[in-house]
C-alpha atoms as an extended CHARMM CRD file, in Angstrom:
* protein
*
       297  EXT
         1         1  UNK       CA             48.2670000000      -60.5090000000      -28.8390000000  PROA      1               0.0000000000
         2         2  UNK       CA             44.5650000000      -61.1550000000      -29.3190000000  PROA      2               0.0000000000
         3         3  UNK       CA             41.9650000000      -60.9950000000      -32.0530000000  PROA      3               0.0000000000
         4         4  UNK       CA             41.8480000000      -57.2020000000      -32.1110000000  PROA      4               0.0000000000
         5         5  UNK       CA             45.4980000000      -57.0400000000      -33.0960000000  PROA      5               0.0000000000
         6         6  UNK       CA             45.0770000000      -59.9100000000      -35.5670000000  PROA      6               0.0000000000
         7         7  UNK       CA             42.1870000000      -58.1760000000      -37.3030000000  PROA      7               0.0000000000
         8         8  UNK       CA             43.5750000000      -54.6550000000      -37.2470000000  PROA      8               0.0000000000
         9         9  UNK       CA             47.0620000000      -55.6780000000      -38.3630000000  PROA      9               0.0000000000
        10        10  UNK       CA             45.4640000000      -57.8600000000      -41.0230000000  PROA      10              0.0000000000
        11        11  UNK       CA             43.5940000000      -54.8180000000      -42.3060000000  PROA      11              0.0000000000
        12        12  UNK       CA             46.6360000000      -52.5150000000      -42.2140000000  PROA      12              0.0000000000
        13        13  UNK       CA             48.9020000000      -54.9970000000      -43.9900000000  PROA      13              0.0000000000
        14        14  UNK       CA             46.2840000000      -55.6550000000      -46.6680000000  PROA      14              0.0000000000
        15        15  UNK       CA             45.8630000000      -51.9230000000      -47.1730000000  PROA      15              0.0000000000
        16        16  UNK       CA             49.6270000000      -51.4090000000      -47.4910000000  PROA      16              0.0000000000
        17        17  UNK       CA             49.9290000000      -54.2370000000      -50.0150000000  PROA      17              0.0000000000
        18        18  UNK       CA             47.2690000000      -52.6430000000      -52.1800000000  PROA      18              0.0000000000
        19        19  UNK       CA             48.3890000000      -49.0030000000      -52.0310000000  PROA      19              0.0000000000
        20        20  UNK       CA             51.0030000000      -49.1920000000      -54.8250000000  PROA      20              0.0000000000
        21        21  UNK       CA             48.5370000000      -50.8270000000      -57.2430000000  PROA      21              0.0000000000
        22        22  UNK       CA             45.4070000000      -48.7450000000      -56.6820000000  PROA      22              0.0000000000
        23        23  UNK       CA             43.3260000000      -48.0930000000      -59.8250000000  PROA      23              0.0000000000
        24        24  UNK       CA             45.4230000000      -50.4140000000      -61.9740000000  PROA      24              0.0000000000
        25        25  UNK       CA             43.4910000000      -52.6400000000      -64.3380000000  PROA      25              0.0000000000
        26        26  UNK       CA             43.1610000000      -56.3210000000      -63.5130000000  PROA      26              0.0000000000
        27        27  UNK       CA             45.8200000000      -58.6060000000      -64.9980000000  PROA      27              0.0000000000
        28        28  UNK       CA             48.0580000000      -55.7200000000      -66.0980000000  PROA      28              0.0000000000
        29        29  UNK       CA             50.2830000000      -56.3600000000      -63.0540000000  PROA      29              0.0000000000
        30        30  UNK       CA             51.1210000000      -59.1240000000      -60.5800000000  PROA      30              0.0000000000
        31        31  UNK       CA             51.4370000000      -58.4370000000      -56.8560000000  PROA      31              0.0000000000
        32        32  UNK       CA             53.5130000000      -61.1070000000      -55.1030000000  PROA      32              0.0000000000
        33        33  UNK       CA             54.9730000000      -59.2560000000      -52.1280000000  PROA      33              0.0000000000
        34        34  UNK       CA             55.0290000000      -56.0120000000      -50.1590000000  PROA      34              0.0000000000
        35        35  UNK       CA             56.3460000000      -53.2530000000      -52.4310000000  PROA      35              0.0000000000
        36        36  UNK       CA             56.2140000000      -49.4740000000      -52.5690000000  PROA      36              0.0000000000
        37        37  UNK       CA             56.6100000000      -46.4240000000      -54.8070000000  PROA      37              0.0000000000
        38        38  UNK       CA             53.6210000000      -47.1380000000      -56.9850000000  PROA      38              0.0000000000
        39        39  UNK       CA             50.4720000000      -45.0480000000      -57.2630000000  PROA      39              0.0000000000
        40        40  UNK       CA             51.3610000000      -42.6030000000      -54.4890000000  PROA      40              0.0000000000
        41        41  UNK       CA             55.1660000000      -42.9650000000      -54.4630000000  PROA      41              0.0000000000
        42        42  UNK       CA             55.1440000000      -44.1890000000      -50.8550000000  PROA      42              0.0000000000
        43        43  UNK       CA             57.6620000000      -46.5820000000      -49.2600000000  PROA      43              0.0000000000
        44        44  UNK       CA             56.7180000000      -50.2380000000      -48.6920000000  PROA      44              0.0000000000
        45        45  UNK       CA             54.3450000000      -50.7710000000      -45.7880000000  PROA      45              0.0000000000
        46        46  UNK       CA             52.6190000000      -47.4040000000      -46.1200000000  PROA      46              0.0000000000
        47        47  UNK       CA             48.9420000000      -47.5620000000      -45.2800000000  PROA      47              0.0000000000
        48        48  UNK       CA             46.2170000000      -45.2980000000      -46.6830000000  PROA      48              0.0000000000
        49        49  UNK       CA             43.0500000000      -43.6000000000      -45.4370000000  PROA      49              0.0000000000
        50        50  UNK       CA             41.4910000000      -47.0360000000      -44.9500000000  PROA      50              0.0000000000
        51        51  UNK       CA             43.8020000000      -47.8280000000      -42.0430000000  PROA      51              0.0000000000
        52        52  UNK       CA             44.0200000000      -44.2490000000      -40.7810000000  PROA      52              0.0000000000
        53        53  UNK       CA             40.2650000000      -43.9930000000      -40.3020000000  PROA      53              0.0000000000
        54        54  UNK       CA             40.1470000000      -47.5010000000      -38.8240000000  PROA      54              0.0000000000
        55        55  UNK       CA             42.8210000000      -46.5330000000      -36.3050000000  PROA      55              0.0000000000
        56        56  UNK       CA             41.0270000000      -43.2640000000      -35.5640000000  PROA      56              0.0000000000
        57        57  UNK       CA             37.8850000000      -45.2600000000      -34.7530000000  PROA      57              0.0000000000
        58        58  UNK       CA             39.8290000000      -47.8060000000      -32.7080000000  PROA      58              0.0000000000
        59        59  UNK       CA             41.5960000000      -45.1040000000      -30.6930000000  PROA      59              0.0000000000
        60        60  UNK       CA             38.3150000000      -43.4800000000      -29.7350000000  PROA      60              0.0000000000
        61        61  UNK       CA             36.7700000000      -46.7780000000      -28.6640000000  PROA      61              0.0000000000
        62        62  UNK       CA             39.8200000000      -47.7790000000      -26.6460000000  PROA      62              0.0000000000
        63        63  UNK       CA             40.1190000000      -44.4260000000      -24.8980000000  PROA      63              0.0000000000
        64        64  UNK       CA             36.4380000000      -43.7970000000      -24.1630000000  PROA      64              0.0000000000
        65        65  UNK       CA             35.3230000000      -47.4010000000      -23.6980000000  PROA      65              0.0000000000
        66        66  UNK       CA             32.2330000000      -46.7100000000      -25.7700000000  PROA      66              0.0000000000
        67        67  UNK       CA             30.9430000000      -45.8070000000      -29.2330000000  PROA      67              0.0000000000
        68        68  UNK       CA             31.0280000000      -42.0080000000      -29.1480000000  PROA      68              0.0000000000
        69        69  UNK       CA             30.2200000000      -40.6260000000      -32.5870000000  PROA      69              0.0000000000
        70        70  UNK       CA             31.2880000000      -37.0930000000      -31.6980000000  PROA      70              0.0000000000
        71        71  UNK       CA             34.6650000000      -38.2950000000      -30.4540000000  PROA      71              0.0000000000
        72        72  UNK       CA             35.1760000000      -40.5090000000      -33.5030000000  PROA      72              0.0000000000
        73        73  UNK       CA             34.3700000000      -37.5940000000      -35.7990000000  PROA      73              0.0000000000
        74        74  UNK       CA             36.8230000000      -35.3920000000      -33.9290000000  PROA      74              0.0000000000
        75        75  UNK       CA             39.4840000000      -38.0140000000      -34.6340000000  PROA      75              0.0000000000
        76        76  UNK       CA             38.5060000000      -38.0350000000      -38.3070000000  PROA      76              0.0000000000
        77        77  UNK       CA             38.8610000000      -34.2770000000      -38.3480000000  PROA      77              0.0000000000
        78        78  UNK       CA             42.3260000000      -34.5110000000      -36.7690000000  PROA      78              0.0000000000
        79        79  UNK       CA             43.2760000000      -37.0470000000      -39.4110000000  PROA      79              0.0000000000
        80        80  UNK       CA             42.1650000000      -34.8840000000      -42.3210000000  PROA      80              0.0000000000
        81        81  UNK       CA             43.3650000000      -31.5730000000      -40.9060000000  PROA      81              0.0000000000
        82        82  UNK       CA             46.4510000000      -32.5450000000      -38.9090000000  PROA      82              0.0000000000
        83        83  UNK       CA             47.4500000000      -35.9110000000      -40.4260000000  PROA      83              0.0000000000
        84        84  UNK       CA             46.9190000000      -37.7920000000      -37.1690000000  PROA      84              0.0000000000
        85        85  UNK       CA             46.7120000000      -41.5900000000      -37.5500000000  PROA      85              0.0000000000
        86        86  UNK       CA             48.8400000000      -41.5320000000      -40.7030000000  PROA      86              0.0000000000
        87        87  UNK       CA             52.0460000000      -43.5480000000      -41.1830000000  PROA      87              0.0000000000
        88        88  UNK       CA             54.3230000000      -40.6070000000      -41.9970000000  PROA      88              0.0000000000
        89        89  UNK       CA             52.3990000000      -37.4270000000      -41.1860000000  PROA      89              0.0000000000
        90        90  UNK       CA             50.8750000000      -37.0760000000      -44.6380000000  PROA      90              0.0000000000
        91        91  UNK       CA             47.3130000000      -37.5620000000      -45.8940000000  PROA      91              0.0000000000
        92        92  UNK       CA             47.6370000000      -38.7200000000      -49.4980000000  PROA      92              0.0000000000
        93        93  UNK       CA             44.3500000000      -40.4600000000      -50.2870000000  PROA      93              0.0000000000
        94        94  UNK       CA             40.9030000000      -39.1260000000      -49.3420000000  PROA      94              0.0000000000
        95        95  UNK       CA             37.5370000000      -40.2480000000      -50.7070000000  PROA      95              0.0000000000
        96        96  UNK       CA             35.2380000000      -37.4700000000      -51.8440000000  PROA      96              0.0000000000
        97        97  UNK       CA             32.2400000000      -38.5440000000      -49.7420000000  PROA      97              0.0000000000
        98        98  UNK       CA             34.4210000000      -38.8930000000      -46.6610000000  PROA      98              0.0000000000
        99        99  UNK       CA             36.0620000000      -35.5170000000      -47.1430000000  PROA      99              0.0000000000
       100       100  UNK       CA             32.7130000000      -33.8020000000      -47.6240000000  PROA      100             0.0000000000
       101       101  UNK       CA             31.3240000000      -35.3600000000      -44.4410000000  PROA      101             0.0000000000
       102       102  UNK       CA             34.3100000000      -34.3530000000      -42.3210000000  PROA      102             0.0000000000
       103       103  UNK       CA             34.1940000000      -30.8230000000      -43.6980000000  PROA      103             0.0000000000
       104       104  UNK       CA             30.5140000000      -30.6180000000      -42.7580000000  PROA      104             0.0000000000
       105       105  UNK       CA             31.4380000000      -31.6030000000      -39.2150000000  PROA      105             0.0000000000
       106       106  UNK       CA             34.1400000000      -28.9510000000      -39.1490000000  PROA      106             0.0000000000
       107       107  UNK       CA             31.4880000000      -26.3810000000      -40.1070000000  PROA      107             0.0000000000
       108       108  UNK       CA             29.3750000000      -27.3810000000      -37.1050000000  PROA      108             0.0000000000
       109       109  UNK       CA             26.9870000000      -29.9710000000      -38.5320000000  PROA      109             0.0000000000
       110       110  UNK       CA             25.9430000000      -32.6970000000      -36.0650000000  PROA      110             0.0000000000
       111       111  UNK       CA             27.9560000000      -35.8940000000      -36.6280000000  PROA      111             0.0000000000
       112       112  UNK       CA             25.0110000000      -38.0960000000      -37.5720000000  PROA      112             0.0000000000
       113       113  UNK       CA             23.8860000000      -35.5570000000      -40.1690000000  PROA      113             0.0000000000
       114       114  UNK       CA             27.2670000000      -35.3210000000      -41.8830000000  PROA      114             0.0000000000
       115       115  UNK       CA             27.2690000000      -38.4430000000      -44.0350000000  PROA      115             0.0000000000
       116       116  UNK       CA             26.1140000000      -38.4980000000      -47.6310000000  PROA      116             0.0000000000
       117       117  UNK       CA             22.7760000000      -40.2830000000      -48.0550000000  PROA      117             0.0000000000
       118       118  UNK       CA             22.3460000000      -40.3420000000      -51.8180000000  PROA      118             0.0000000000
       119       119  UNK       CA             22.5800000000      -43.4940000000      -53.9130000000  PROA      119             0.0000000000
       120       120  UNK       CA             25.7740000000      -42.0710000000      -55.3850000000  PROA      120             0.0000000000
       121       121  UNK       CA             27.2780000000      -41.8700000000      -51.8790000000  PROA      121             0.0000000000
       122       122  UNK       CA             27.7120000000      -45.6470000000      -51.6510000000  PROA      122             0.0000000000
       123       123  UNK       CA             31.4570000000      -45.8190000000      -51.9460000000  PROA      123             0.0000000000
       124       124  UNK       CA             33.3190000000      -48.1130000000      -49.5640000000  PROA      124             0.0000000000
       125       125  UNK       CA             34.5060000000      -45.3520000000      -47.2190000000  PROA      125             0.0000000000
       126       126  UNK       CA             32.5870000000      -46.5180000000      -44.1540000000  PROA      126             0.0000000000
       127       127  UNK       CA             32.9920000000      -50.2410000000      -44.7930000000  PROA      127             0.0000000000
       128       128  UNK       CA             36.7660000000      -49.9000000000      -44.8720000000  PROA      128             0.0000000000
       129       129  UNK       CA             36.8920000000      -48.5070000000      -41.3060000000  PROA      129             0.0000000000
       130       130  UNK       CA             34.0400000000      -50.3160000000      -39.5370000000  PROA      130             0.0000000000
       131       131  UNK       CA             35.9920000000      -53.3530000000      -38.2450000000  PROA      131             0.0000000000
       132       132  UNK       CA             36.6880000000      -51.9110000000      -34.7390000000  PROA      132             0.0000000000
       133       133  UNK       CA             32.9830000000      -52.1330000000      -33.9490000000  PROA      133             0.0000000000
       134       134  UNK       CA             33.2200000000      -55.9220000000      -34.1160000000  PROA      134             0.0000000000
       135       135  UNK       CA             35.4820000000      -55.7370000000      -31.0600000000  PROA      135             0.0000000000
       136       136  UNK       CA             33.4030000000      -53.3460000000      -28.9720000000  PROA      136             0.0000000000
       137       137  UNK       CA             30.1250000000      -55.0880000000      -28.0300000000  PROA      137             0.0000000000
       138       138  UNK       CA             28.3890000000      -52.7760000000      -30.4750000000  PROA      138             0.0000000000
       139       139  UNK       CA             24.7480000000      -52.9270000000      -31.4850000000  PROA      139             0.0000000000
       140       140  UNK       CA             23.3760000000      -52.6920000000      -35.0110000000  PROA      140             0.0000000000
       141       141  UNK       CA             22.4090000000      -49.1090000000      -34.1720000000  PROA      141             0.0000000000
       142       142  UNK       CA             26.0230000000      -48.3580000000      -33.2540000000  PROA      142             0.0000000000
       143       143  UNK       CA             27.2290000000      -49.7240000000      -36.5870000000  PROA      143             0.0000000000
       144       144  UNK       CA             24.6320000000      -47.7120000000      -38.4780000000  PROA      144             0.0000000000
       145       145  UNK       CA             25.6090000000      -44.5420000000      -36.6290000000  PROA      145             0.0000000000
       146       146  UNK       CA             29.3270000000      -44.9640000000      -37.2180000000  PROA      146             0.0000000000
       147       147  UNK       CA             28.7500000000      -45.6550000000      -40.9040000000  PROA      147             0.0000000000
       148       148  UNK       CA             26.4970000000      -42.6030000000      -41.1040000000  PROA      148             0.0000000000
       149       149  UNK       CA             29.2780000000      -40.2980000000      -40.0290000000  PROA      149             0.0000000000
       150       150  UNK       CA             30.4170000000      -40.3600000000      -43.6490000000  PROA      150             0.0000000000
       151       151  UNK       CA             28.1270000000      -42.7800000000      -45.5260000000  PROA      151             0.0000000000
       152       152  UNK       CA             24.4730000000      -42.6390000000      -44.5210000000  PROA      152             0.0000000000
       153       153  UNK       CA             22.7150000000      -44.3950000000      -47.3940000000  PROA      153             0.0000000000
       154       154  UNK       CA             20.9470000000      -47.6530000000      -46.3770000000  PROA      154             0.0000000000
       155       155  UNK       CA             23.1570000000      -49.7410000000      -48.6940000000  PROA      155             0.0000000000
       156       156  UNK       CA             26.3480000000      -48.5670000000      -47.0020000000  PROA      156             0.0000000000
       157       157  UNK       CA             24.8690000000      -49.0030000000      -43.5420000000  PROA      157             0.0000000000
       158       158  UNK       CA             23.7340000000      -52.5410000000      -44.3120000000  PROA      158             0.0000000000
       159       159  UNK       CA             27.1400000000      -53.4350000000      -45.7750000000  PROA      159             0.0000000000
       160       160  UNK       CA             28.7660000000      -52.3450000000      -42.5300000000  PROA      160             0.0000000000
       161       161  UNK       CA             26.3260000000      -54.3900000000      -40.4430000000  PROA      161             0.0000000000
       162       162  UNK       CA             26.9580000000      -57.4880000000      -42.5470000000  PROA      162             0.0000000000
       163       163  UNK       CA             30.7340000000      -57.0600000000      -42.3290000000  PROA      163             0.0000000000
       164       164  UNK       CA             30.6550000000      -56.6740000000      -38.5550000000  PROA      164             0.0000000000
       165       165  UNK       CA             28.4480000000      -59.7770000000      -38.2750000000  PROA      165             0.0000000000
       166       166  UNK       CA             30.9390000000      -61.8010000000      -40.3220000000  PROA      166             0.0000000000
       167       167  UNK       CA             33.8460000000      -60.5770000000      -38.1860000000  PROA      167             0.0000000000
       168       168  UNK       CA             32.0110000000      -61.4070000000      -34.9650000000  PROA      168             0.0000000000
       169       169  UNK       CA             31.1380000000      -64.9000000000      -36.1880000000  PROA      169             0.0000000000
       170       170  UNK       CA             34.7160000000      -65.5660000000      -37.2750000000  PROA      170             0.0000000000
       171       171  UNK       CA             35.9400000000      -64.5410000000      -33.8250000000  PROA      171             0.0000000000
       172       172  UNK       CA             33.6680000000      -67.2010000000      -32.3540000000  PROA      172             0.0000000000
       173       173  UNK       CA             35.4360000000      -69.7910000000      -34.4780000000  PROA      173             0.0000000000
       174       174  UNK       CA             32.6420000000      -70.1980000000      -37.0200000000  PROA      174             0.0000000000
       175       175  UNK       CA             33.7260000000      -71.0510000000      -40.5590000000  PROA      175             0.0000000000
       176       176  UNK       CA             32.8310000000      -68.7700000000      -43.4390000000  PROA      176             0.0000000000
       177       177  UNK       CA             30.5310000000      -71.1360000000      -45.3390000000  PROA      177             0.0000000000
       178       178  UNK       CA             27.6530000000      -71.2450000000      -42.8260000000  PROA      178             0.0000000000
       179       179  UNK       CA             27.8990000000      -67.4820000000      -42.3490000000  PROA      179             0.0000000000
       180       180  UNK       CA             27.4620000000      -66.8600000000      -46.0540000000  PROA      180             0.0000000000
       181       181  UNK       CA             24.4880000000      -69.2300000000      -46.3370000000  PROA      181             0.0000000000
       182       182  UNK       CA             22.6190000000      -67.3500000000      -43.6240000000  PROA      182             0.0000000000
       183       183  UNK       CA             19.2630000000      -65.8450000000      -44.5740000000  PROA      183             0.0000000000
       184       184  UNK       CA             20.5310000000      -62.3270000000      -43.8360000000  PROA      184             0.0000000000
       185       185  UNK       CA             22.0280000000      -62.0460000000      -47.3260000000  PROA      185             0.0000000000
       186       186  UNK       CA             19.5530000000      -60.5080000000      -49.7350000000  PROA      186             0.0000000000
       187       187  UNK       CA             18.7180000000      -57.4410000000      -51.7610000000  PROA      187             0.0000000000
       188       188  UNK       CA             21.8600000000      -55.8300000000      -53.1350000000  PROA      188             0.0000000000
       189       189  UNK       CA             23.9110000000      -58.4630000000      -51.2980000000  PROA      189             0.0000000000
       190       190  UNK       CA             22.0870000000      -61.5400000000      -52.5790000000  PROA      190             0.0000000000
       191       191  UNK       CA             25.0920000000      -62.8030000000      -54.5700000000  PROA      191             0.0000000000
       192       192  UNK       CA             27.0430000000      -63.3370000000      -51.3530000000  PROA      192             0.0000000000
       193       193  UNK       CA             25.0320000000      -66.4300000000      -50.4410000000  PROA      193             0.0000000000
       194       194  UNK       CA             26.3840000000      -68.1420000000      -53.5610000000  PROA      194             0.0000000000
       195       195  UNK       CA             29.8990000000      -66.7770000000      -53.4720000000  PROA      195             0.0000000000
       196       196  UNK       CA             31.4890000000      -70.2250000000      -53.7070000000  PROA      196             0.0000000000
       197       197  UNK       CA             30.0630000000      -70.5440000000      -57.2440000000  PROA      197             0.0000000000
       198       198  UNK       CA             31.3350000000      -67.1810000000      -58.5030000000  PROA      198             0.0000000000
       199       199  UNK       CA             34.1720000000      -67.1720000000      -61.0060000000  PROA      199             0.0000000000
       200       200  UNK       CA             36.9400000000      -64.5720000000      -60.8150000000  PROA      200             0.0000000000
       201       201  UNK       CA             35.6890000000      -62.6960000000      -63.8560000000  PROA      201             0.0000000000
       202       202  UNK       CA             32.3110000000      -62.2710000000      -62.1510000000  PROA      202             0.0000000000
       203       203  UNK       CA             33.9090000000      -60.4730000000      -59.2070000000  PROA      203             0.0000000000
       204       204  UNK       CA             33.9080000000      -56.6880000000      -59.4870000000  PROA      204             0.0000000000
       205       205  UNK       CA             36.6570000000      -54.7400000000      -57.7410000000  PROA      205             0.0000000000
       206       206  UNK       CA             35.3180000000      -51.2120000000      -57.8500000000  PROA      206             0.0000000000
       207       207  UNK       CA             34.8840000000      -48.7210000000      -55.0220000000  PROA      207             0.0000000000
       208       208  UNK       CA             31.1260000000      -49.3950000000      -54.8510000000  PROA      208             0.0000000000
       209       209  UNK       CA             30.4730000000      -50.7550000000      -51.3610000000  PROA      209             0.0000000000
       210       210  UNK       CA             28.5880000000      -53.8360000000      -52.5940000000  PROA      210             0.0000000000
       211       211  UNK       CA             31.3830000000      -54.7380000000      -55.0120000000  PROA      211             0.0000000000
       212       212  UNK       CA             34.0040000000      -54.2790000000      -52.2930000000  PROA      212             0.0000000000
       213       213  UNK       CA             32.2220000000      -56.5170000000      -49.8010000000  PROA      213             0.0000000000
       214       214  UNK       CA             31.6280000000      -59.1830000000      -52.4430000000  PROA      214             0.0000000000
       215       215  UNK       CA             35.2340000000      -59.1060000000      -53.6180000000  PROA      215             0.0000000000
       216       216  UNK       CA             36.6490000000      -59.2680000000      -50.0850000000  PROA      216             0.0000000000
       217       217  UNK       CA             34.4830000000      -62.2100000000      -49.0640000000  PROA      217             0.0000000000
       218       218  UNK       CA             35.1590000000      -63.9840000000      -52.3640000000  PROA      218             0.0000000000
       219       219  UNK       CA             38.8950000000      -63.7300000000      -51.7080000000  PROA      219             0.0000000000
       220       220  UNK       CA             38.4600000000      -64.9800000000      -48.1570000000  PROA      220             0.0000000000
       221       221  UNK       CA             36.3690000000      -67.9610000000      -49.2430000000  PROA      221             0.0000000000
       222       222  UNK       CA             38.5690000000      -69.0450000000      -52.1350000000  PROA      222             0.0000000000
       223       223  UNK       CA             41.9210000000      -69.0140000000      -50.3000000000  PROA      223             0.0000000000
       224       224  UNK       CA             43.4150000000      -70.8760000000      -47.3510000000  PROA      224             0.0000000000
       225       225  UNK       CA             46.0280000000      -68.4770000000      -45.9500000000  PROA      225             0.0000000000
       226       226  UNK       CA             46.2640000000      -64.8080000000      -45.0880000000  PROA      226             0.0000000000
       227       227  UNK       CA             48.9350000000      -64.2630000000      -47.7410000000  PROA      227             0.0000000000
       228       228  UNK       CA             46.8870000000      -65.8050000000      -50.5300000000  PROA      228             0.0000000000
       229       229  UNK       CA             43.7470000000      -63.9530000000      -49.4750000000  PROA      229             0.0000000000
       230       230  UNK       CA             45.2050000000      -60.4450000000      -49.5920000000  PROA      230             0.0000000000
       231       231  UNK       CA             47.3310000000      -61.0410000000      -52.6840000000  PROA      231             0.0000000000
       232       232  UNK       CA             44.2700000000      -62.3960000000      -54.4520000000  PROA      232             0.0000000000
       233       233  UNK       CA             42.4390000000      -59.2300000000      -53.4240000000  PROA      233             0.0000000000
       234       234  UNK       CA             45.1690000000      -56.9130000000      -54.6970000000  PROA      234             0.0000000000
       235       235  UNK       CA             45.4350000000      -58.7860000000      -57.9840000000  PROA      235             0.0000000000
       236       236  UNK       CA             41.7660000000      -58.1670000000      -58.7180000000  PROA      236             0.0000000000
       237       237  UNK       CA             42.8620000000      -54.6330000000      -59.5900000000  PROA      237             0.0000000000
       238       238  UNK       CA             40.7400000000      -51.5310000000      -59.2020000000  PROA      238             0.0000000000
       239       239  UNK       CA             40.3140000000      -50.3770000000      -55.6090000000  PROA      239             0.0000000000
       240       240  UNK       CA             43.1550000000      -52.6200000000      -54.5050000000  PROA      240             0.0000000000
       241       241  UNK       CA             43.9710000000      -51.0930000000      -51.1230000000  PROA      241             0.0000000000
       242       242  UNK       CA             40.4200000000      -51.0590000000      -49.7980000000  PROA      242             0.0000000000
       243       243  UNK       CA             39.4650000000      -54.5170000000      -51.0290000000  PROA      243             0.0000000000
       244       244  UNK       CA             42.6650000000      -55.9690000000      -49.5620000000  PROA      244             0.0000000000
       245       245  UNK       CA             42.0880000000      -54.0690000000      -46.3080000000  PROA      245             0.0000000000
       246       246  UNK       CA             38.4970000000      -55.3000000000      -45.9660000000  PROA      246             0.0000000000
       247       247  UNK       CA             39.5350000000      -58.8650000000      -46.8220000000  PROA      247             0.0000000000
       248       248  UNK       CA             42.6850000000      -58.6130000000      -44.7080000000  PROA      248             0.0000000000
       249       249  UNK       CA             40.8250000000      -57.6490000000      -41.5600000000  PROA      249             0.0000000000
       250       250  UNK       CA             38.7550000000      -60.8210000000      -41.7390000000  PROA      250             0.0000000000
       251       251  UNK       CA             41.7110000000      -62.9630000000      -42.8240000000  PROA      251             0.0000000000
       252       252  UNK       CA             43.6930000000      -61.6250000000      -39.8760000000  PROA      252             0.0000000000
       253       253  UNK       CA             40.9410000000      -62.7780000000      -37.5250000000  PROA      253             0.0000000000
       254       254  UNK       CA             40.8240000000      -66.1870000000      -39.2140000000  PROA      254             0.0000000000
       255       255  UNK       CA             44.5420000000      -66.9270000000      -39.4380000000  PROA      255             0.0000000000
       256       256  UNK       CA             46.1800000000      -64.6740000000      -36.8520000000  PROA      256             0.0000000000
       257       257  UNK       CA             49.8170000000      -63.5950000000      -36.8590000000  PROA      257             0.0000000000
       258       258  UNK       CA             51.3740000000      -66.9350000000      -35.9800000000  PROA      258             0.0000000000
       259       259  UNK       CA             52.0150000000      -69.9960000000      -38.0660000000  PROA      259             0.0000000000
       260       260  UNK       CA             52.5120000000      -70.5210000000      -41.7710000000  PROA      260             0.0000000000
       261       261  UNK       CA             48.9350000000      -69.5180000000      -42.6210000000  PROA      261             0.0000000000
       262       262  UNK       CA             49.0010000000      -66.2590000000      -40.6770000000  PROA      262             0.0000000000
       263       263  UNK       CA             50.0730000000      -62.7190000000      -41.5010000000  PROA      263             0.0000000000
       264       264  UNK       CA             53.7090000000      -62.9580000000      -42.6370000000  PROA      264             0.0000000000
       265       265  UNK       CA             56.1060000000      -61.4870000000      -40.1040000000  PROA      265             0.0000000000
       266       266  UNK       CA             58.1540000000      -59.9670000000      -42.9170000000  PROA      266             0.0000000000
       267       267  UNK       CA             55.1330000000      -57.9120000000      -43.9430000000  PROA      267             0.0000000000
       268       268  UNK       CA             54.3150000000      -56.8180000000      -40.4060000000  PROA      268             0.0000000000
       269       269  UNK       CA             57.9050000000      -55.6950000000      -39.9380000000  PROA      269             0.0000000000
       270       270  UNK       CA             57.5200000000      -53.2370000000      -42.8320000000  PROA      270             0.0000000000
       271       271  UNK       CA             54.4990000000      -51.5180000000      -41.2940000000  PROA      271             0.0000000000
       272       272  UNK       CA             55.3780000000      -48.1530000000      -39.6930000000  PROA      272             0.0000000000
       273       273  UNK       CA             54.2250000000      -47.2420000000      -36.1700000000  PROA      273             0.0000000000
       274       274  UNK       CA             53.7170000000      -50.8610000000      -35.1270000000  PROA      274             0.0000000000
       275       275  UNK       CA             53.9390000000      -50.0060000000      -31.4270000000  PROA      275             0.0000000000
       276       276  UNK       CA             51.2730000000      -47.3370000000      -31.8560000000  PROA      276             0.0000000000
       277       277  UNK       CA             48.9570000000      -49.8540000000      -33.5120000000  PROA      277             0.0000000000
       278       278  UNK       CA             49.6990000000      -52.4730000000      -30.8630000000  PROA      278             0.0000000000
       279       279  UNK       CA             48.9230000000      -50.0660000000      -28.0300000000  PROA      279             0.0000000000
       280       280  UNK       CA             45.5900000000      -49.0950000000      -29.5620000000  PROA      280             0.0000000000
       281       281  UNK       CA             44.6440000000      -52.7620000000      -29.8800000000  PROA      281             0.0000000000
       282       282  UNK       CA             45.6630000000      -53.5330000000      -26.3010000000  PROA      282             0.0000000000
       283       283  UNK       CA             43.4520000000      -50.7580000000      -24.9460000000  PROA      283             0.0000000000
       284       284  UNK       CA             40.4150000000      -52.1550000000      -26.7460000000  PROA      284             0.0000000000
       285       285  UNK       CA             41.2070000000      -55.7380000000      -25.7530000000  PROA      285             0.0000000000
       286       286  UNK       CA             41.5000000000      -54.7020000000      -22.1080000000  PROA      286             0.0000000000
       287       287  UNK       CA             37.9920000000      -53.2280000000      -22.1230000000  PROA      287             0.0000000000
       288       288  UNK       CA             35.9490000000      -55.6690000000      -24.1800000000  PROA      288             0.0000000000
       289       289  UNK       CA             35.9430000000      -59.3740000000      -23.3240000000  PROA      289             0.0000000000
       290       290  UNK       CA             33.9780000000      -60.1810000000      -26.4840000000  PROA      290             0.0000000000
       291       291  UNK       CA             37.1300000000      -60.1970000000      -28.5540000000  PROA      291             0.0000000000
       292       292  UNK       CA             38.3190000000      -63.4920000000      -27.1060000000  PROA      292             0.0000000000
       293       293  UNK       CA             37.8870000000      -66.2410000000      -29.6510000000  PROA      293             0.0000000000
       294       294  UNK       CA             35.2670000000      -68.8170000000      -28.7050000000  PROA      294             0.0000000000
       295       295  UNK       CA             33.2790000000      -66.4990000000      -26.4200000000  PROA      295             0.0000000000
       296       296  UNK       CA             29.5750000000      -66.9680000000      -27.0570000000  PROA      296             0.0000000000
       297       297  UNK       CA             26.8420000000      -64.3640000000      -26.7300000000  PROA      297             0.0000000000
């Protein structure tokens, strides 16, 4: 399999690791392996809305061969209303901003006018699902539009752009350090350029999109394997599933599914609907040559 599968499976596994511990306070627990029956009483390997909406986006891109915001929003609607793209036919975790946006679409609002654009709408609900755009030759405008389906405030849109840039650079074989010292980091994201100096107690693990991106990249920078990266993310507490999903997508690209540093096979084996996920990834990989590691623009 290629980088699409590495990144998407990395995201799904990270999400599933974090689901049982969501909203738990830092250092009141210790995640060391894939477990279940925690916050939502789901079996081990169960992914949340983070992965479902990522897979909904990926499916649209793979089927249409393009970034079609109407089609993506239709998939989101099928997820919320019919439990498509879920591990076991049940939607058990939905962010308020995301739900409101999808319900606007269901009432006939144009997709790009559905997302919340207030400062208070800057949860991590678009960041958690934006990774497929790194595999699809997408423009900054595409990323902004796909974020805006649910989260249309400039902070959320910029977070998504920055995340896609990091993913694209990692796929080219670039290391994280020079990416994070790039001049693009500024404003609300200015701390990212000095992430190597941040101590753990300085890292916030809330659902605020800036905190989530910081925490995910901090975990990626301060670890050397996929396993350590996502477990470090989960053990920050708070929004454990989303931070581990966002970090896991990048760690999957970095370390892949093979070798001692990659996504553990034992964890992948606990993920439901693996063939479904694999098929979605293969469709995207067959249409976009950009996903091959080392390919330059």
